[in-house]
N, C-alpha and C positions, 0 to 999 in steps of 0.2 A: 599574639600566636595563633590561638583556636581560629581568631575571625577571619586569618591573611588563610589559613585552610582550607576552608567553606569557602573563600572567594576565589582559589586556587582551584576547588573541586569546582565549582558552579563552569568556571571557563573555561574548565578540560570539556565540563557535560555540554558547553555551545560551541566550541569546536572540534567534537564527534557526533552530537546532533545534526550541526550545519555541512560540517563533510559527507554524511550519509545522505540527509535530504540529497547533498548536491548532486551527488553520484545517482541518486536512482534517480535525477530527472535527466540529469544526462541519457542516463542509458533507456531510460524510454524514449527520449527525443532521437536519439542514435535508431536507436531499434524503428522506429519511423521513418530517419531518413534512407536508412538499410534499406528495408523493404518496400521502399517508392525507388533504389536506385535500383531493383535486383528485377522488379515492373519491369524499367523502362530498357535494360537489356535484355532482358526477356524479349521483348519487344522486337529490340532490333536487330535480336541475330537469331530468332527462333520465330518469327513470323509467316508463317504461310503465304508467298505471294501468286498469287496467277498467270505467271506469265509464260506465254503457248498456248494459251487459250484451254486451259486447264478448267475443268466444269466444279463450280460450288453447292453447295446445297443450302437454301434457303429454307430456315425453320423458324417459325410461324406459332407464337403462346396461342392457345383461344380465350377469344376474346367472352365467350359467357362468363369464366373467372372472375374476370380482372371490373366486371360491373358488378357481379357478387361483391365481390373486394372491396369496391369504395363504397359501398349503401357499408360496412362499419364503420362503426366510429373511431378515431386515431384513437393507437395507445401511444402517448407521448411520454419517451425517456429524457428524464432532467437529472445533470450531471449536475455532481456536487463543487466542494473549492477545489483548486486547481484542475477541474475537469475542461473537456472537453466533448462538444460534439463532434456528427457527421463531416466531415470536409476537414477537418483542423488534424494536424500531426501525421499525416498522409493516409494513409488505410487503417491502421489504428483504431482500435473503436473502445474506447470509455469503457460499456458494457459488454465486452467480452462479450460479442457476436450476438447478445443478447433478439439485437433488433429482427433478428432472421429467424425466429420463431414463428413471425406471426407476418401476414402480407400487409398488412397497416400500422407500421412503424412510422413514428419522423423523430430525431435525438438533433435540436436546435443545439445550438453552441450559441452559450450565454457569456456575459463576465464572469470571467474563473475568480475572480477576488473581489469585484464588484460589488454593492450591497443587496443584502437581499432585496429591497424595493427596485432598487436598478434594475434587479434582474428578473421579476417580476414583469414591470414594463416593455422589457425586450425582451422578451413570451409571449405579453399577448401580442404583439407587433407581427414577431414570428409568423405566429397561427394564423394571426387576422391581414395581415398586408400592412403597407401602409410605412409613412417614417415614426420610427423612436420616438414619441417625446416622453422626457420624463417627470414633464410638467414647471411648468413657467416657476412658484412659489420652491417647489423642493430643487431647483436648478438653483436660484438666487442662491439660499439658505445652504447651500453646499460648492460653490463654485463652480460649476461647470455647463457645458452648452445645456441648452435646453432640449432641444435634437440632436439626436442620432442618426442610425445605419438607416436605409433604407431598405424595404422587400415591398420590389415591384408588383410581387403577388404572393401574395399571403399563402403559406403551405396548408393550411384548412380555411379559406374564404368562407365557406358554409358558416361557420360557428356558431351556435345558437344556440337557444333554447331547444329545440328539435332536432340540434346535430351535436349531441352536448360529446365531451374527451374526456377521455381516460387518462389520468395523470399517476405514473411512478417515478419516486422523487428519492434520489441517492445520498444518503447526508443533507447537506445542508440545500439541495434542492427539493426534500420535501417538505422544507419551509418556505423555501418560492413559492409550489407548488399554492399551499395555503393564503398567502398573503397575497396572488393572483387570484382566490376565490370569493377576500375581501375585498378586494379591489372590484371586481366585478361584482358583488351584491351592493356593493357602495356608490357603482355607474363614473367611476369615476376617470376610466378614459372619455376625452373630451371628439367628441364627433360620431359616439356610442349611446347612446343614452335608452339604450331598451337591454341591455347587461342582467344578467341574475346571476347567483351563485350557481340557480341549474345548469349552467351554463359545463359545470363541472359534472360528470356522472359519478366518477369514481377516482382515491386517492390512495394508491396504496408505496406506504411509504417503508425503504431500504436502509438501515440505520440511521433513521432521521432525525434530523439536528432540532428537537421541537425546543428543548427547556437548558441548553446552554452543553456545554461543559468545560472541566476544570483546568481541560491541555487547554483555555488560551491563558489562562495566568501561567503554567510552566514554560507556555510561548513566549510571553513576553508581557501580556497585558497586563494591568493592574487592576488586585483584588479591589481595592478599596473602590473604583467608579465601572470600572467595566468596560470603559471607553480610552484610555490612554493606554501610554508604552513605558515598558521601563525602559531606561537609558542604553543598558545594554543587555541583547534577547537576539535570541534568533528570528523574529519579527524585525527588530530592527537592522537585522542583517535582508532580511525581505525584504525592508520599503527601499532602501538602498539600491538593490536590488533592483526591482519592480520599474523604479524610476528608471533610472541608466536604460535600460531596456528601451521603456519606451521613447525617454529622448532619443536616443538614437536611428528609432523608427525605419531600421529595417525592411522593403517592403517585403522580401519574399521570406524574413526568417517569420513575423506580423504575421504571415497569410498558413506558415505553421503553427502557430502559438501564439495568441493575444494575452492577455489579460483582462481586457474588457475597459480598460480606461482610456478610449479614445478622445470622447465627449469632455476631461478634462484637458485637453489638447496641450500635454505636456511632453510634443514632439519640440524637436531642436527649430525643423524649418518654423514653428507661431512663437518658440519663449527664448532660443538664444541659449549662451550659456549663462547669462544674470539669471535668467528663468531656470536651469536646472539648478544655479545654486540654489535660489528661492528654497525651490520643492527637496532638495538634500538636507537644504537647515530648518524644514517643517514648517516652513509660512504660508505655503501655499501645495495644494494639492490632495487629493483623497487620505490621503495619511493624514492629514492636519485637519481635515473637519469630520472626518470620522463617517465618510460613507463609501466605506470599503466592509468587507464581508468580516473579520474578526470581532468587531465593536456586538455582530447579530450574533455571535455563538457562543459568548460571557452568557453566563446565567442571568445579570442584569439586563446585559439587552436582549436576550430572549424574552425576556415577563416583558418587558418593554415594549415586545412586536405582538406578545401573546395575549396584554390586555387589549388589542384592537383586534386581534382572530377570531370569530366560530366555529364552531361544529356547527355545521346544516344538517335539518331533518330530511332534504332530497338527496344525501350524496352519503355512498358506502366508504368505507375509509380502512384502512388495512394498516399493520404494520408489525414488521418484523428487525424486532433489536436486537442487534449481536454482539454477546461474551465472550471475553479471553480469559477471562479470573476465575478462580476458585477457592476455596475458604481451607486454609490449614489447619488444624484448630486453632481455630475464629481469627487466622490472618489469612489477609487477600492478599493472591498472588499470580501472580500469570499461569495460566493454566498448558506448563509446556514451556518446549526449546523447541522446538522443530516447527508447532502449527501458527507462529506466529512472524509475522513479516517483518525480516531484518529491518526495516525502517519505522517498524512500532514497536519491536520488541521494548524497547528504554524506556517508552511513553506506558505504558501498560503497566513497566511492573514505578511510575514512579508513581500515575495516575491511582492506582492499586493502594497507596502510601498519601495522596494529600491529605494536607489538611489543612484547614482554612486560616491563613495567620489569626493570632489569637488578641492582636490588635485593633483586627478591623472587621466592623461592623458584617456579621452573616448576612448572605446576598436578601435572605427572607425569614422571615420569625418560624422557626421552627426546623428549620435546618441541622443538620446530621454529616459530618466526615463522613460515616461509618455505609449514609444512604445511596453511595460517589463513591465509594471505591470501586465495583464490578463496572467492567470497561472492555471496550475492545481497541484501545489504541491512539481511538482519535475523539471516540463519546463516551459516556457516559451510560451506564444499560440502564437506568432511571430518564434518562432523559429522551431516549428510544421509544421507549413502551409507546404513550401518548403524550396530548398538553395535558401540563396538568399543574403548571405554577404561569400566575399567578392563585388561576380558578383551576380544578380536576374536571377535568371533558368527563363524559361517558366513555366509555371503556370495558371491554371483557377480555380475558384471558383465556385465549384457548391451546386448551394441549391436544385436544382431535376435531377434523375439519368439520366432524359429522355432529358434533357440539352443538357448533353456531346454525345449523339448518335450519327452515332457511333462514338467510341472512338479514337484516333491519339494517335501514338508512341510520344516519345519524350515531353511528357508535364505535367505536375506535377497538377492532379487533386485531388483537396485537398479541406474536409466538417469538420467542427468543429461542435465538439459533445459535449454537456455539459457534459463533467465528470471529476475524478480525474484521478490520474495519473497510480492508480492502479485496477482503478475501472474494466478494462477487465481480469486483470490475475489473476489466482491462485485461486479466491473463486468464484466461477460462479453465487451463486444463489443472492448476494450482487451486482451483474448486473443485475438481472432480464433478463427481455425479451429482453431489450436491447443488451445485453449478444449475447443474438441469432439474435438480424436483425443485430449485426455489421459480426459477423463472416458466417454467412449466404452468407449474399454480397459480402463479402470477396469471398471465397470459388465455387460460384454460376457465380464472374465476369471471376476468371482462369480458370472454364471451359467452361463456355460459351460466352465468349465476345473478350477474349484476346490471340491468337492465332495468327500462322504467313503463315502456309502452308493449313491446309482443317480446318475444325473446328472436335472441340474433340468427341468422343461419349461417355457419362456418361456409367459407367459400370452400374447403374441401368436402362439406357434407353437402347429401344429397339431397336435391325437395323432390317434396311429394307436393 
């Protein structure tokens, strides 16, 4: 009887969780479509015309400002899981419009559910140009095409050690940047033998997924290995939905939103009906090979990645860890009701009460449940401060910015911010003034305090 009750509760939680996530996804998608439709209708009915010879005034921008901007290293904003870059979801901005705070910002569109490895490869070619090469050995092992999207013109083709880049990554995007930097150090891109870790000037993490999250186990990853999924779970429903979405391969729909699995060739045009059945049964595809993002976000998967990643002495590192919990009489609970997004509240509560299964070996020696209870609804706070598993990287807890001036490279400076996982993305109004304080400090640091040779000249700053 007790077992039946527990099963019924788990099924009820799965139904509620699925509906909440589905409704939120529909809300985001419909908002983007409605925004585009509004712009199109406005252009049709209110676009000024010049019939009858009416005069028009041409406004020109000042060229000198553009020249100064082009001398600045770009700041690249890298989205997290289920995220999107510029050009997807109409005019919607994943970073809530933060990219408008600086004249030299790039917002790449990477696979929203593809693995950290695949996304790092995509990011390189987005910047440098050329056809995405996932690597022959990796592609063969994971069962997908070696080559992907073609960038006829890179978004920063001059990128090299003399023209380094600032990276800002949200959630899994922060780990993507770390993997990319390691690939640059390892000269892992065929035809680009001069890459080095010094191509990256700074890395800023916003709720970064450095050491994994216990939420992956709540959503359906097996805590035994961190790679396989439970038979009945939210992730299994997600898997089925993604496979069907990619199989139908509706061009206008995928131009709006793409999970990034095109290199797995799951379209009906390529695999037919029996290929779909094969994918749904788990015989082939990214969810079978493990080449998707969730295995990388388990504690075990993150530790496996971290064994290969370094913190480099010539790069500046910054991290904003988020937390929406507090301790009441020694018990970790959500810090209020209104300050947490509805899509995250249940997970904040569940993660704060997480207990590693007693019949399963802990993911690392010295693991303690209480260390992983503070969270933001998606990631544990302990995971976001800096890389610490399996080896602790140099770090410095920042209370006041003046305490760490001048900044030193090779150290993870981190702050802990009272916020849930999505407070600083998509909906700018929800974060209020805190949104501007965070992003202003990030962009100001990139432009005024982080450089290797000579201080940079701001685009709106007079030259003397």
